[in-house]
All heavy atoms as an XYZ file, in Angstrom:
960
protein
N      64.314    164.513     89.142
C      64.614    164.063     90.473
C      63.813    162.812     90.821
O      64.302    161.941     91.484
C      64.292    165.217     91.412
C      64.930    165.122     92.741
S      66.690    165.316     92.560
C      67.093    165.560     94.210
N      62.622    162.745     90.371
C      61.756    161.629     90.695
C      62.252    160.325     90.063
O      62.096    159.251     90.621
C      60.350    161.950     90.210
C      59.347    160.969     90.680
C      57.986    161.481     90.431
N      57.098    160.733     91.292
C      55.824    160.720     91.180
N      55.238    161.446     90.276
N      55.095    160.014     91.986
N      62.897    160.393     88.914
C      63.368    159.202     88.215
C      64.527    158.537     88.949
O      64.677    157.333     88.913
C      63.795    159.547     86.786
C      62.655    159.994     85.937
N      61.646    159.138     85.560
C      62.364    161.194     85.394
C      60.777    159.801     84.827
N      61.192    161.061     84.709
N      65.361    159.291     89.648
C      66.499    158.688     90.342
C      66.042    157.796     91.487
O      66.693    156.821     91.801
C      67.456    159.768     90.857
O      66.803    160.587     91.804
N      64.920    158.098     92.111
C      64.410    157.248     93.186
C      63.797    155.958     92.653
O      63.795    154.945     93.333
C      63.375    157.999     94.029
C      63.996    159.032     94.918
C      63.712    160.375     94.750
C      64.889    158.659     95.920
C      64.291    161.319     95.566
C      65.472    159.593     96.737
C      65.180    160.937     96.563
N      63.289    155.969     91.436
C      62.702    154.753     90.882
C      63.787    153.761     90.463
O      63.535    152.562     90.375
C      61.798    155.078     89.696
O      62.564    155.657     88.656
N      65.009    154.206     90.238
C      66.114    153.321     89.877
C      66.704    152.648     91.118
O      67.205    151.539     91.050
C      67.205    154.123     89.125
C      66.641    154.592     87.789
C      68.441    153.291     88.904
C      67.564    155.488     87.015
N      66.593    153.301     92.263
C      67.187    152.785     93.489
C      66.714    151.372     93.845
O      67.547    150.505     94.128
C      66.917    153.752     94.650
C      67.552    153.391     95.987
C      69.060    153.380     95.870
C      67.103    154.369     97.050
N      65.413    151.072     93.814
C      64.995    149.698     94.137
C      65.564    148.656     93.175
O      65.945    147.569     93.585
C      63.469    149.733     94.048
C      63.111    151.154     94.246
C      64.247    151.945     93.675
N      65.675    149.005     91.890
C      66.248    148.069     90.927
C      67.724    147.823     91.216
O      68.208    146.699     91.128
C      66.066    148.596     89.501
C      64.645    148.454     88.989
S      64.498    148.742     87.224
C      65.087    150.403     87.054
N      68.464    148.855     91.582
C      69.886    148.702     91.904
C      70.060    147.843     93.150
O      70.946    146.979     93.199
C      70.544    150.064     92.108
S      70.709    151.009     90.582
N      69.229    148.068     94.159
C      69.308    147.256     95.372
C      68.984    145.797     95.072
O      69.668    144.887     95.554
C      68.362    147.802     96.445
C      68.793    149.103     97.116
C      67.683    149.618     98.014
C      70.076    148.913     97.888
N      67.970    145.560     94.274
C      67.594    144.191     93.924
C      68.714    143.514     93.136
O      69.047    142.346     93.382
C      66.300    144.184     93.118
N      69.329    144.216     92.198
C      70.435    143.654     91.415
C      71.630    143.336     92.312
O      72.283    142.301     92.165
C      70.841    144.613     90.306
N      71.914    144.215     93.268
C      73.024    143.976     94.197
C      72.780    142.761     95.067
O      73.674    141.932     95.268
N      71.576    142.617     95.591
C      71.239    141.448     96.405
C      71.283    140.166     95.586
O      71.734    139.121     96.061
C      69.865    141.631     97.049
C      69.786    142.700     98.141
C      68.346    142.896     98.580
C      70.662    142.327     99.322
N      70.852    140.240     94.331
C      70.887    139.080     93.454
C      72.332    138.635     93.220
O      72.653    137.453     93.301
C      70.199    139.405     92.129
C      70.227    138.281     91.139
C      69.405    137.178     91.313
C      71.065    138.311     90.044
C      69.423    136.136     90.415
C      71.088    137.271     89.140
C      70.268    136.178     89.324
N      73.229    139.572     92.958
C      74.643    139.250     92.736
C      75.279    138.665     93.987
O      76.077    137.736     93.912
C      75.420    140.489     92.296
S      74.998    140.996     90.613
N      74.930    139.173     95.148
C      75.459    138.614     96.393
C      74.984    137.184     96.583
O      75.736    136.322     97.035
C      75.036    139.463     97.588
C      75.784    140.780     97.779
C      75.155    141.565     98.920
C      77.252    140.531     98.054
N      73.760    136.909     96.231
C      73.224    135.553     96.353
C      73.916    134.580     95.420
O      74.177    133.442     95.778
N      74.266    135.014     94.209
C      74.981    134.142     93.283
C      76.396    133.872     93.756
O      76.921    132.782     93.605
C      75.034    134.782     91.887
C      73.738    134.808     91.112
C      73.937    135.514     89.780
C      73.219    133.404     90.884
N      77.034    134.849     94.348
C      78.409    134.696     94.800
C      78.544    133.875     96.063
O      79.618    133.385     96.368
N      77.489    133.695     96.794
C      77.549    132.956     98.059
C      78.016    131.529     97.894
O      78.817    131.033     98.672
C      76.177    132.939     98.713
C      76.048    133.901     99.829
C      74.699    133.762    100.418
N      74.851    133.098    101.696
C      73.888    132.906    102.524
N      72.674    133.265    102.226
N      74.091    132.331    103.673
N      77.548    130.848     96.851
C      77.933    129.456     96.679
C      79.415    129.324     96.378
O      80.032    128.338     96.752
C      77.097    128.793     95.588
O      77.330    129.438     94.360
N      80.014    130.299     95.714
C      81.440    130.248     95.418
C      82.267    130.434     96.681
O      83.419    130.024     96.739
C      81.791    131.310     94.390
N      81.707    131.071     97.694
C      82.443    131.336     98.924
C      82.046    130.393    100.048
O      82.497    130.519    101.163
C      82.209    132.786     99.362
C      82.812    133.753     98.398
C      82.164    134.396     97.387
C      84.172    134.168     98.319
N      83.037    135.177     96.697
C      84.275    135.064     97.254
C      85.314    133.850     99.060
C      85.475    135.643     96.899
C      86.508    134.455     98.704
C      86.580    135.331     97.640
N      81.209    129.410     99.754
C      80.739    128.498    100.795
C      81.866    127.569    101.242
O      82.741    127.220    100.470
C      79.563    127.687    100.277
N      81.824    127.176    102.499
C      82.796    126.226    103.025
C      82.571    124.862    102.385
O      81.439    124.490    102.095
C      82.651    126.113    104.537
C      82.962    127.406    105.244
O      83.541    128.323    104.675
N      82.578    127.491    106.495
N      83.640    124.095    102.186
C      83.453    122.763    101.597
C      82.686    121.843    102.549
O      82.872    121.895    103.760
C      84.884    122.264    101.386
C      85.736    123.082    102.285
C      85.032    124.385    102.488
N      81.844    121.012    101.980
C      81.074    120.041    102.762
C      81.441    118.634    102.298
O      81.621    118.385    101.114
C      79.572    120.236    102.566
O      79.166    121.483    103.067
N      81.516    117.727    103.256
C      81.785    116.328    102.944
C      80.535    115.710    102.329
O      79.458    115.788    102.905
C      82.179    115.583    104.222
C      82.552    114.121    104.066
C      83.833    113.962    103.249
C      82.710    113.470    105.428
N      80.680    115.111    101.154
C      79.530    114.484    100.497
C      79.630    112.963    100.482
O      78.623    112.277    100.334
C      79.316    115.024     99.061
C      78.928    116.482     99.090
C      80.540    114.819     98.200
N      80.838    112.411    100.660
C      80.999    110.957    100.688
C      82.297    110.624    101.406
O      83.306    111.306    101.217
C      81.037    110.400     99.257
C      81.154    108.914     99.213
N      82.364    108.272     99.089
C      80.225    107.941     99.283
C      82.169    106.967     99.084
N      80.877    106.738     99.193
N      82.263    109.584    102.212
C      83.461    109.125    102.918
C      83.617    107.625    102.733
O      82.634    106.887    102.725
C      83.370    109.455    104.402
N      84.871    107.200    102.585
C      85.191    105.787    102.532
C      86.387    105.560    103.452
O      87.406    106.217    103.244
C      85.546    105.371    101.104
C      85.825    103.875    100.958
S      86.154    103.391     99.246
C      87.850    103.904     99.067
N      86.274    104.755    104.477
C      85.080    104.019    104.875
C      83.963    104.967    105.314
O      84.227    106.067    105.774
C      85.548    103.153    106.036
C      86.919    103.586    106.391
C      87.401    104.520    105.357
N      82.754    104.480    105.179
C      81.589    105.263    105.595
C      81.494    105.256    107.117
O      82.104    104.420    107.788
C      80.324    104.660    104.989
N      80.734    106.180    107.645
C      80.541    106.254    109.096
C      79.991    104.930    109.610
O      79.047    104.375    109.046
C      79.595    107.395    109.446
N      80.627    104.410    110.654
C      80.241    103.182    111.356
C      80.430    101.914    110.525
O      79.917    100.862    110.890
C      78.808    103.275    111.884
C      78.570    104.514    112.690
N      79.149    104.719    113.922
C      77.865    105.638    112.421
C      78.790    105.907    114.385
N      78.015    106.486    113.499
N      81.159    102.006    109.431
C      81.433    100.835    108.611
C      82.565    100.022    109.229
O      83.473    100.559    109.850
C      81.838    101.269    107.198
C      82.133    100.113    106.269
C      82.539    100.579    104.878
O      82.584    101.775    104.595
N      82.844     99.639    104.001
N      82.515     98.703    109.051
C      83.599     97.812    109.478
C      84.450     97.482    108.263
O      83.919     97.169    107.187
C      83.037     96.542    110.091
N      85.770     97.578    108.421
C      86.702     97.266    107.338
C      87.704     96.234    107.853
O      88.001     96.171    109.048
C      87.430     98.521    106.811
C      86.447     99.492    106.191
C      88.222     99.196    107.904
N      88.231     95.429    106.946
C      89.205     94.401    107.315
C      90.554     95.050    107.607
O      90.951     96.022    106.963
C      89.339     93.384    106.194
N      91.253     94.492    108.590
C      92.599     94.970    108.922
C      93.508     94.817    107.705
O      93.344     93.896    106.910
C      93.146     94.187    110.112
N      94.445     95.723    107.590
C      95.359     95.740    106.451
C      95.509     97.171    105.973
O      95.294     98.121    106.730
N      95.841     97.341    104.727
C      95.941     98.686    104.171
C      94.541     99.162    103.799
O      93.861     98.549    102.978
C      96.861     98.714    102.938
O      98.158     98.276    103.339
C      96.959    100.121    102.378
N      94.122    100.242    104.435
C      92.783    100.790    104.231
C      92.909    102.092    103.437
O      93.709    102.962    103.784
C      92.085    101.053    105.583
C      90.744    101.742    105.387
C      91.911     99.753    106.351
N      92.139    102.201    102.364
C      92.096    103.440    101.594
C      91.050    104.351    102.205
O      89.881    103.974    102.318
C      91.758    103.172    100.118
O      92.787    102.355     99.565
C      91.665    104.477     99.334
N      91.494    105.526    102.620
C      90.580    106.544    103.142
C      90.368    107.548    102.026
O      91.331    108.058    101.439
C      91.158    107.211    104.400
C      91.221    106.182    105.528
C      90.320    108.424    104.800
C      91.864    106.689    106.800
N      89.110    107.806    101.722
C      88.763    108.741    100.646
C      87.654    109.659    101.136
O      86.633    109.185    101.641
C      88.309    107.980     99.414
C      87.879    108.899     98.276
C      87.383    108.112     97.094
N      86.737    108.990     96.136
C      87.130    109.136     94.876
N      88.149    108.457     94.428
N      86.490    109.958     94.080
N      87.867    110.949    100.982
C      86.866    111.956    101.326
C      86.542    112.770    100.082
O      87.448    113.306     99.436
C      87.379    112.874    102.436
C      87.782    112.204    103.746
C      88.331    113.241    104.717
C      86.608    111.473    104.362
N      85.257    112.847     99.737
C      84.796    113.632     98.594
C      84.065    114.859     99.113
O      83.170    114.730     99.957
C      83.829    112.818     97.732
C      84.484    111.619     97.065
O      85.308    110.954     97.716
O      84.160    111.348     95.900
N      84.418    116.009     98.593
C      83.810    117.273     99.011
C      83.067    117.910     97.849
O      83.272    117.556     96.691
C      84.898    118.222     99.532
C      85.555    117.735    100.789
C      86.685    116.944    100.741
C      85.023    118.051    102.027
C      87.285    116.477    101.898
C      85.611    117.590    103.197
C      86.752    116.793    103.124
N      82.234    118.890     98.167
C      81.440    119.574     97.153
C      82.128    120.827     96.622
O      81.533    121.595     95.883
C      80.061    119.946     97.701
C      80.147    121.013     98.771
O      81.217    121.292     99.326
N      79.018    121.619     99.076
N      83.389    121.047     97.001
C      84.116    122.233     96.567
C      85.593    121.892     96.415
O      86.067    120.891     96.950
C      83.944    123.362     97.587
N      86.311    122.727     95.685
C      87.749    122.555     95.519
C      88.422    122.771     96.866
O      88.117    123.723     97.588
C      88.294    123.538     94.463
C      89.807    123.468     94.385
C      87.666    123.236     93.104
N      89.345    121.883     97.228
C      89.995    121.896     98.528
C      91.341    122.621     98.443
O      92.130    122.376     97.540
C      90.228    120.447     99.022
C      88.908    119.694     99.116
C      90.972    120.420    100.344
C      87.909    120.308    100.038
N      91.578    123.486     99.414
C      92.869    124.151     99.564
C      93.723    123.271    100.471
O      93.351    123.020    101.619
C      92.664    125.531    100.186
C      93.948    126.326    100.311
O      95.036    125.762    100.066
O      93.872    127.513    100.657
N      94.871    122.784    100.015
C      95.647    121.839    100.828
C      96.272    122.444    102.089
O      96.557    121.716    103.033
C      96.737    121.348     99.873
C      96.819    122.355     98.797
C      95.461    122.993     98.702
N      96.470    123.745    102.143
C      97.170    124.339    103.285
C      96.398    124.243    104.601
O      96.964    123.827    105.606
C      97.583    125.774    102.975
C      98.610    125.830    101.877
C      98.275    126.303    100.625
C      99.899    125.378    102.083
C      99.208    126.331     99.603
C     100.837    125.396    101.072
C     100.493    125.882     99.828
N      95.112    124.564    104.668
C      94.396    124.409    105.949
C      93.781    123.024    106.143
O      93.159    122.754    107.158
C      93.305    125.473    105.870
C      92.999    125.575    104.420
C      94.322    125.339    103.712
N      93.950    122.123    105.166
C      93.314    120.818    105.220
C      94.165    119.849    106.043
O      95.364    119.744    105.843
C      93.095    120.275    103.793
O      92.246    121.198    103.099
C      92.449    118.913    103.804
N      93.504    119.144    106.993
C      94.195    118.189    107.871
C      93.347    116.946    108.081
O      92.126    117.022    108.194
C      94.463    118.799    109.256
C      95.313    120.035    109.270
C      96.786    119.687    109.042
N      97.613    120.886    109.045
C      97.873    121.634    107.981
N      97.362    121.333    106.828
N      98.645    122.699    108.075
N      94.028    115.805    108.161
C      93.389    114.541    108.516
C      94.132    113.977    109.713
O      95.352    113.834    109.682
C      93.466    113.535    107.369
C      92.806    113.905    106.038
C      93.009    112.780    105.030
C      91.335    114.186    106.230
N      93.395    113.654    110.767
C      93.970    113.053    111.966
C      93.187    111.785    112.253
O      91.957    111.799    112.282
C      93.917    114.016    113.174
C      94.415    113.334    114.436
C      94.723    115.279    112.888
N      93.934    110.691    112.473
C      93.306    109.410    112.758
C      93.552    109.042    114.213
O      94.692    109.027    114.679
C      93.875    108.327    111.847
C      93.223    106.948    111.940
C      91.756    107.008    111.509
C      93.990    105.957    111.092
N      92.461    108.771    114.937
C      92.537    108.305    116.314
C      92.179    106.825    116.316
O      91.118    106.442    115.828
C      91.570    109.075    117.212
C      91.774    110.583    117.280
C      90.637    111.238    118.040
C      93.107    110.901    117.924
N      93.070    106.007    116.855
C      92.845    104.569    116.892
C      92.603    104.080    118.300
O      92.430    104.874    119.229
N      92.599    102.776    118.485
C      92.337    102.187    119.798
C      93.334    102.640    120.872
O      92.990    102.699    122.043
C      92.458    100.679    119.555
C      92.297    100.496    118.096
C      92.775    101.754    117.454
N      94.554    102.981    120.471
C      95.558    103.428    121.445
C      95.279    104.840    121.944
O      95.797    105.246    122.979
C      96.957    103.374    120.832
O      97.088    104.373    119.828
N      94.486    105.599    121.195
C      94.188    106.976    121.580
C      95.224    107.983    121.129
O      95.060    109.180    121.312
N      96.303    107.521    120.517
C      97.358    108.412    120.034
C      96.954    108.953    118.662
O      96.712    108.169    117.734
C      98.708    107.666    119.944
C      99.785    108.564    119.362
C      99.110    107.141    121.306
N      96.885    110.278    118.512
C      96.510    110.834    117.210
C      97.622    110.627    116.181
O      98.808    110.737    116.495
C      96.289    112.312    117.489
C      96.962    112.586    118.779
C      97.083    111.305    119.516
N      97.212    110.300    114.953
C      98.152    110.106    113.856
C      97.789    111.091    112.748
O      96.689    111.021    112.190
C      98.060    108.668    113.350
C      98.928    108.364    112.169
C      98.716    106.942    111.636
O      97.927    106.168    112.157
N      99.425    106.610    110.572
N      98.705    112.013    112.435
C      98.486    112.959    111.343
C      98.710    112.229    110.026
O      99.750    111.603    109.824
C      99.442    114.151    111.458
C      99.324    115.214    110.379
C      97.948    115.886    110.429
C     100.422    116.249    110.546
N      97.718    112.268    109.146
C      97.824    111.609    107.854
C      98.226    112.628    106.798
O      97.626    113.703    106.704
C      96.490    110.963    107.471
C      95.938    109.932    108.452
C      94.600    109.401    107.955
C      96.926    108.803    108.666
N      99.242    112.290    106.046
C      99.700    113.184    104.984
C      98.873    112.917    103.737
O      99.038    111.892    103.085
C     101.185    112.971    104.718
C     102.092    113.223    105.911
C     103.537    112.895    105.560
C     101.971    114.666    106.377
N      97.999    113.815    103.454
C      97.127    113.671    102.294
C      96.801    115.051    101.767
O      96.656    116.003    102.529
C      95.846    112.947    102.671
N      96.720    115.162    100.475
C      96.321    116.422     99.861
C      95.498    116.096     98.626
O      95.541    114.973     98.131
C      97.537    117.279     99.503
O      98.338    116.626     98.542
N      94.763    117.079     98.127
C      93.942    116.821     96.944
C      94.801    116.397     95.762
O      95.926    116.852     95.609
C      93.270    118.169     96.668
C      93.382    118.925     97.937
C      94.607    118.433     98.626
N      94.258    115.500     94.959
C      94.934    115.114     93.726
C      94.837    116.267     92.739
O      93.877    117.032     92.760
C      94.271    113.875     93.118
C      94.413    112.635     93.956
C      93.735    111.477     93.239
C      93.887    110.204     94.023
N      93.280    109.076     93.336
N      95.810    116.377     91.852
C      95.791    117.460     90.860
C      94.553    117.408     89.979
O      93.950    118.426     89.694
C      97.045    117.405     89.968
C      98.291    117.804     90.724
O      98.172    118.518     91.736
O      99.392    117.392     90.310
N      94.181    116.193     89.564
C      93.053    116.087     88.654
C      91.707    115.985     89.374
O      90.674    116.095     88.767
C      93.234    114.885     87.721
C      93.395    113.582     88.474
O      93.703    113.621     89.676
O      93.221    112.519     87.855
N      91.726    115.776     90.674
C      90.488    115.676     91.455
C      90.626    116.540     92.699
O      90.804    116.037     93.792
C      90.221    114.238     91.878
C      89.935    113.293     90.752
C      89.589    111.918     91.270
O      88.540    111.782     91.920
O      90.375    111.004     91.021
N      90.534    117.846     92.565
C      90.782    118.746     93.675
C      89.653    118.780     94.690
O      89.719    119.525     95.650
C      91.090    120.143     93.149
C      92.375    120.160     92.358
C      92.713    121.549     91.879
O      91.909    122.465     91.945
N      93.916    121.709     91.389
N      88.646    117.966     94.515
C      87.565    117.863     95.485
C      87.655    116.555     96.256
O      86.787    116.260     97.062
C      86.213    117.968     94.774
C      85.966    119.343     94.182
C      84.658    119.405     93.451
O      84.621    119.395     92.239
N      83.569    119.466     94.196
N      88.698    115.778     96.009
C      88.846    114.453     96.601
C      90.192    114.353     97.305
O      91.213    114.761     96.768
C      88.742    113.351     95.525
C      88.966    111.980     96.122
C      87.390    113.418     94.835
N      90.172    113.787     98.508
C      91.392    113.516     99.256
C      91.446    112.008     99.493
O      90.469    111.416     99.947
C      91.400    114.247    100.614
C      91.368    115.752    100.398
C      92.614    113.850    101.437
C      91.183    116.531    101.673
N      92.590    111.386     99.165
C      92.746    109.955     99.420
C      94.095    109.701    100.067
O      95.070    110.416     99.815
C      92.658    109.107     98.131
O      93.685    109.508     97.240
C      91.317    109.251     97.466
N      94.130    108.679    100.911
C      95.371    108.241    101.540
C      95.212    106.769    101.909
O      94.136    106.347    102.334
C      95.725    109.116    102.768
C      94.671    109.012    103.842
C      97.089    108.776    103.311
N      96.257    105.994    101.690
C      96.282    104.586    102.099
C      96.975    104.505    103.452
O      98.074    105.022    103.628
C      97.020    103.727    101.076
C      96.267    103.616     99.765
O      95.025    103.666     99.791
O      96.920    103.485     98.711
N      96.324    103.832    104.414
C      96.838    103.754    105.781
C      96.889    102.288    106.213
O      95.880    101.585    106.110
C      95.924    104.540    106.752
C      96.483    104.525    108.154
C      95.717    105.962    106.284
N      98.051    101.827    106.696
C      98.102    100.464    107.237
C      97.445    100.422    108.624
O      97.898    101.086    109.546
C      99.599    100.160    107.322
C     100.273    101.488    107.354
C      99.361    102.466    106.680
N      96.364     99.679    108.724
C      95.641     99.540    109.994
C      95.577     98.064    110.340
O      94.734     97.325    109.832
C      94.239    100.143    109.884
C      94.167    101.631    109.549
C      92.727    102.082    109.376
C      94.857    102.448    110.616
N      96.486     97.635    111.191
C      96.584     96.209    111.528
C      95.972     95.869    112.873
O      95.762     94.699    113.176
C      98.061     95.779    111.526
O      98.784     96.602    112.449
C      98.666     95.924    110.134
N      95.695     96.868    113.698
C      95.131     96.629    115.030
C      93.615     96.793    114.977
O      93.111     97.885    114.686
C      95.737     97.604    116.063
C      97.251     97.421    116.114
C      95.103     97.401    117.428
C      97.966     98.466    116.944
N      92.877     95.710    115.244
C      91.416     95.827    115.260
C      90.949     96.764    116.374
O      91.594     96.893    117.411
C      90.952     94.392    115.524
C      92.090     93.534    115.089
C      93.324     94.338    115.419
N      89.829     97.417    116.140
C      89.244     98.303    117.134
C      88.516     99.463    116.487
O      88.305     99.502    115.275
N      88.119    100.404    117.322
C      87.383    101.585    116.861
C      88.353    102.697    116.484
O      89.304    102.987    117.222
C      86.431    102.069    117.953
C      85.314    101.079    118.223
O      84.880    100.414    117.258
O      84.880    100.966    119.384
N      88.076    103.328    115.351
C      88.883    104.429    114.839
C      87.970    105.613    114.560
O      86.782    105.441    114.271
C      89.590    104.035    113.537
C      90.725    103.058    113.745
C      90.480    101.696    113.950
C      92.044    103.492    113.730
C      91.516    100.796    114.142
C      93.091    102.591    113.920
C      92.819    101.256    114.124
O      93.849    100.376    114.319
N      88.548    106.805    114.625
C      87.818    108.018    114.258
C      88.738    108.850    113.377
O      89.853    109.208    113.776
C      87.383    108.850    115.485
C      86.709    110.145    115.045
C      86.463    108.042    116.379
N      88.272    109.136    112.174
C      88.991    110.033    111.281
C      88.444    111.440    111.508
O      87.259    111.685    111.289
C      88.792    109.621    109.825
C      89.425    110.573    108.816
C      90.950    110.497    108.886
C      88.925    110.269    107.420
N      89.284    112.327    111.976
C      88.895    113.727    112.140
C      89.443    114.493    110.939
O      90.624    114.375    110.623
C      89.460    114.300    113.434
C      88.929    113.615    114.668
C      89.554    114.139    115.945
O      90.667    114.660    115.958
N      88.834    113.996    117.045
N      88.579    115.247    110.282
C      89.011    115.992    109.112
C      88.695    117.472    109.253
O      87.751    117.863    109.924
C      88.384    115.432    107.828
C      86.877    115.469    107.815
C      86.037    114.479    108.219
C      86.047    116.557    107.399
N      84.735    114.884    108.079
C      84.710    116.159    107.584
C      86.296    117.826    106.901
C      83.637    116.974    107.267
C      85.221    118.649    106.588
C      83.914    118.221    106.765
N      89.538    118.265    108.644
C      89.317    119.705    108.510
C      89.692    120.049    107.079
O      90.786    119.696    106.623
C      90.191    120.492    109.479
C      89.979    122.005    109.358
C      90.820    122.759    110.329
N      92.199    122.745    109.843
C      93.237    123.110    110.566
N      93.078    123.477    111.812
N      94.447    123.088    110.059
N      88.778    120.672    106.362
C      89.006    120.990    104.955
C      88.771    122.468    104.717
O      87.747    123.007    105.118
C      88.093    120.160    104.066
N      89.724    123.087    104.076
C      89.595    124.489    103.688
C      89.293    124.572    102.210
O      89.827    123.803    101.407
N      88.426    125.495    101.862
C      88.085    125.692    100.466
C      88.877    126.841     99.873
O      89.401    127.687    100.590
N      89.001    126.844     98.567
C      89.665    127.945     97.877
C      88.813    129.204     98.044
O      87.681    129.250     97.617
C      89.828    127.630     96.388
C      90.680    126.430     96.113
C      92.127    126.809     96.081
C      92.948    125.599     95.668
N      94.356    125.849     95.700
N      89.356    130.207     98.724
C      88.653    131.470     98.893
C      87.522    131.424     99.899
O      86.651    132.280     99.887
N      87.492    130.420    100.775
C      86.420    130.345    101.771
C      87.006    129.889    103.094
O      88.209    129.732    103.235
C      85.326    129.388    101.307
O      85.802    128.060    101.303
N      86.154    129.632    104.044
C      86.584    129.185    105.361
C      86.817    127.685    105.390
O      86.960    127.046    104.348
N      86.849    127.141    106.592
C      87.074    125.711    106.749
C      85.848    125.029    107.341
O      85.043    125.659    108.017
C      88.288    125.430    107.665
O      88.040    126.017    108.944
C      89.567    125.977    107.083
N      85.740    123.749    107.052
C      84.719    122.881    107.637
C      85.445    121.760    108.346
O      86.606    121.471    108.049
C      83.817    122.291    106.556
O      83.127    123.296    105.873
N      84.770    121.108    109.271
C      85.395    119.994    109.968
C      84.345    118.979    110.372
O      83.155    119.270    110.394
C      86.174    120.477    111.193
C      85.317    121.201    112.192
N      84.636    120.547    113.186
C      85.002    122.511    112.313
C      83.959    121.434    113.902
N      84.159    122.638    113.379
N      84.815    117.784    110.660
C      83.912    116.726    111.089
C      84.701    115.475    111.418
O      85.936    115.495    111.432
N      84.001    114.405    111.667
C      84.668    113.148    111.937
C      83.880    111.991    111.343
O      82.681    112.096    111.095
C      84.918    112.938    113.426
C      83.653    112.959    114.263
O      82.552    113.061    113.690
O      83.754    112.859    115.481
N      84.613    110.897    111.086
C      84.026    109.691    110.524
C      84.490    108.517    111.389
O      85.643    108.097    111.297
C      84.451    109.472    109.058
C      83.819    108.201    108.500
C      84.104    110.669    108.195
N      83.616    107.993    112.244
C      83.992    106.826    113.047
C      83.829    105.543    112.214
O      82.890    105.411    111.436
C      82.997    106.854    114.200
C      81.803    107.560    113.645
C      82.313    108.517    112.600
N      84.778    104.628    112.358
C      84.663    103.338    111.695
C      85.385    102.291    112.545
O      86.048    102.617    113.523
C      85.202    103.371    110.253
C      86.657    103.696    110.124
C      87.600    102.674    110.008
C      87.100    105.007    110.096
C      88.948    102.965    109.876
C      88.447    105.303    109.961
C      89.378    104.288    109.857
N      85.250    101.037    112.161
C      85.805     99.932    112.958
C      86.678     99.057    112.065
O      86.310     98.742    110.943
C      84.661     99.114    113.543
C      85.072     97.971    114.439
C      83.833     97.397    115.121
N      84.086     96.535    116.226
C      84.680     96.861    117.374
N      85.128     98.069    117.537
N      84.839     95.988    118.346
N      87.823     98.674    112.593
C      88.706     97.742    111.925
C      88.540     96.387    112.603
O      88.599     96.303    113.844
C      90.179     98.211    111.979
C      91.111     97.131    111.429
C      90.351     99.505    111.194
N      88.285     95.353    111.796
C      88.116     93.992    112.330
C      89.238     93.112    111.781
O      89.810     93.392    110.737
C      86.726     93.413    111.973
C      85.615     94.224    112.614
C      86.526     93.350    110.473
N      89.530     92.055    112.506
C      90.548     91.107    112.061
C      90.186     90.566    110.690
O      89.005     90.331    110.400
C      90.688     89.973    113.065
N      91.163     90.384    109.848
C      90.922     89.948    108.468
C      90.156     88.629    108.406
O      89.354     88.413    107.514
C      92.236     89.836    107.705
N      90.343     87.749    109.386
C      89.649     86.461    109.382
C      88.232     86.557    109.921
O      87.428     85.652    109.748
C      90.418     85.423    110.218
O      90.557     85.925    111.554
C      91.779     85.144    109.624
N      87.907     87.668    110.592
C      86.582     87.823    111.199
C      85.520     88.197    110.193
O      84.333     88.091    110.460
C      86.629     88.893    112.305
N      85.912     88.645    109.006
C      84.923     89.064    108.006
C      84.542     90.523    108.206
O      84.827     91.113    109.236
N      83.918     91.070    107.227
C      83.565     92.495    107.254
C      82.073     92.641    107.070
O      81.495     92.077    106.139
C      84.314     93.250    106.124
C      83.923     94.699    106.101
C      85.814     93.101    106.286
N      81.452     93.399    107.961
C      80.021     93.705    107.839
C      79.840     94.873    106.889
O      80.624     95.805    106.895
C      79.448     94.038    109.200
N      78.824     94.833    106.071
C      78.576     95.938    105.129
C      77.412     96.760    105.546
O      76.439     96.454    105.982
C      78.347     95.397    103.720
C      79.565     94.747    103.168
N      80.613     95.473    102.652
C      79.929     93.445    103.061
C      81.556     94.636    102.232
N      81.150     93.409    102.472
């Protein structure tokens, strides 16, 4: 009888250890890089928006919404590439200079969703771009 109680702490420790290892697989995706970067100025024209995450992205709950100077939200059709399931890219024609905010929501495979925003500025092509 005494031996069964000495195994209990080891079983509890092993269970907690396994839960700790599994946590990273179930973590929500986090944005690790954005292009354009936050507060970056880009030249008017076709702008490539690229978001890199630290986890595989599930396309179904993932959304990109762009708010421009007009204030009208624009849903961007973008999904992870087959060969880069942690990266979302979309080319967007942005011809009106002003402040923009990219709002993103990303769902991970087997986890919840994360969200955030990336503000940036579009300047006239002749005005030059600050880095």
